[in-house]
N, C-alpha and C positions, 0 to 999 in steps of 0.2 A: 475538559481537556487537561491533561496532566503534563507538567514539565519536570524532567529529571535532569539535574545539574551534576555533572561529574567534573569537579574542579577543586584544586587544593587551595587556591588563593582566595581568601575570605573577601577581599575587596572586590574581586571580579564577580564572585557569587552575589554579593550585595548589589552591585551595579546591574547585573543581569535581572535580578529579582525586581529591582526598582523599575526597569524599563518594561518588563512583562506586566507589572502591576499597572503602569500608566496606560499601556495599550489595551489590556483586557478589562480593567475596571471601568474605564471610560465608556466601553461598549456594552457594559452589563452582561458580559459573557462569563459562564461558569468555568473556573479553572483552579488548579492547585499547583504549587511549586514544591518540589522535594529536593533536598540536598542529599545526594547519594554518597555513602561511604565505601560501598563495594559495587563492583560491576554486576548488574542484574538486568536481563533483557526485558522483563515485564511483558512477555509475549501475549498475555491475556488482555493487555491494555491496548485497544485498537485506536485510541485517540491520544497518543502520546507524542511528545516532542523531546528530543535529547539535545542538551547543550553539553559539550565535552571538550576537555583539553586532550588532544590526541597524543601529546608527548608524555602523558602519564604512563606508568608501567602497565602493560597489558591492554592499554586503551585501543590500539590498532587491532589487536586480536579480538577484542570485544565487539568492535564495529563490524569486522569481517564476519564473525560468527553470527551476529544479528542478521546481516544481509543473507548469509548462506542458509539461515533457518527458514527463509522464505519471506521475511519481513522486509519488503522493499518500499513500503509506503510511509514508514515513520520518518519524518524530517529530522535530520541530524545536523546540528550547527556546531562546527568546530571552532573553538576559541584559541587563537594563536598569538604569540608575540610576533613582532615585525620580522625578526630573524627567521623564526620557524615558518612563518607565512610563505616566504619565498621557496623554501624546501617543499612544503606540502602542495603548493600550486603546481610545482614542477612534477611532483611524483604521485599526486593522488590519482586513484583509479576509479573515479566516479562512484565511490562508496558513500560519499557524504552529500548531504543536501546543500550545504554551502560552508564557506570558511570566512571567518571574520578576524580582523586584527584588533586585539583588545587595547592596544596602545594608540590606535588611530583616532584622531580627534573626531572622525565621522562615525565612530563605532555605534553610538546611540542611534543615530539616524539610520544606519545600515541594518542594525538589529530590528528596529521598528518596521522597516520595509520587509524584512524576512518574516516577521510576525504577522504582518498584514497579509502576506502571501499565504501563510499557513492558515489563517482564518478563512481566507477564500477557498483554500484547498479542502478544508474539512467541512465547510458550511454551504458549498454549492450543491447542485443536484447529486443524488446518490450515485456514486461511481466506484468502479473497481480500479485500484492502483496497480499498475503493471510496470515491472522494471525489465527493460530489454536493451542489451548492448550499451549499458551505461547511461540510458535515458529513462526518466520516470514519466509514464503516461497515465492519464486519468481517463478511463473509458466509462461513459454513462451506462448504467445497467441496461437501459432500454435499447442500447445499440448492440448488445451482445447477442449473437445467435446461439452459439454453443461453445463448450470447452471440452477438449478431447485430449487424452493422453497420446503423446507421440510414441510411435513404435520404437522399441529398443533404445529408449532414452529416458532420462529423468526430467524431461521437459513436458510442458503442456502447451497445446495450441489453443489460443483464444481467437475465435472467429467472430468478427463484428460485421456490421452492415457495410463498412468501408475498408476494413483492414484485417490483417492476420498478425497475431503476436505470438512468438515462441518464447515462453518464459520458463525459468527454472522453478518448478513447483510440481506438486502431485495433485491428482483429482481429489483425493481425500482432503488435502489442505484447502483447495479451492471450495470444496463442499462446506468445510467448516467456516470459511470466510463469508459464504453466501447463505448460511443456514437460516438467517432471519429475513431473507428476501423470498417471499412466497412464490413468486413466478419462476424461480429456478428449480429444475427438477432433475434428479439424477436418474436417467433412464437406463443406464448401464454402468458397470463398475469402472468403465473407462470414459464415461461421458456425462456431461451436465448440459441440459438445454434450457433455453429461455422460452417458456410457453407463450409469452406475448408475441414472439416473432415466428412461431410455428404456423405455417399456412395450411398444411394438410398432413395427415398421418395415414399411411397405407399399412394397416395391421396385418394384412395377408403376406406382405413382403417385409414387414418390420422396417419400413422406410419412413423417415421423417423429413418433411419438405419445408424449406425456408425460401425466402426470395433469393433466387439464383444459387441456391445451395441445397444439397440433399445429404442425408445421413443414414447409414444403415447400422446403427448401434441401438438396439432395443432388447432388453432382457425379457424373457417370457414372464418372469416373476413381477415385472413392472408394468405389464400391459394393462391390467385392470385399473390400477391406480392412475396411469397416464390417461386412459380414456376418460375417467372421471374428471381429472384436473383440466384436461384439454377442453372438455365441454364447459367447465366452469369459466374458463377464460375466453371462450369464444361463443358463449350463448347469447 
């Protein structure tokens, strides 16, 4: 796990690094801490945590652009003075993971609690992080039925065993996020399915059946590969 600290105050940087070291070193977890001089989203880093002073020039724009790029899973901890804390609590738009007052005597304990939540967030069962209407959800891979592009929209619909999530993302972005998970299969340019949850496939009608759900998105070019993979997971 990588921590990126965007902060100008050297004392605050030192204090944050000290707390991170206490929490992670004692648990024998692999991590690195970087002091960032310029705003960089590190989009290829899927296991990152950002600590940032949102009052820095262009910091709010950086956070907004990071979220709008489709990165809704990265925890962002905003480091604020007591005066700024009141403003950001009143005006924040659910863009941030949490806000902490750096002058508060409970800062160390509060940051430790956030870090423990982050450890749990990244180290529990494999999940897809979804950001919908200002809330962050973790959906276990095994619960996902399929992911489909919504018509006339830049949204994707993620259908699970128990819920439906409409998120701002593309099927291509979701495919990239899930490329290392072997049981997800892109059966159509607009759809990704979870082979573990497919009950039956009717290749004559190009219909894919799940529990209480059916889907009619199957490209001809994908039929042969899907037959092979479906047999592999259901043999």
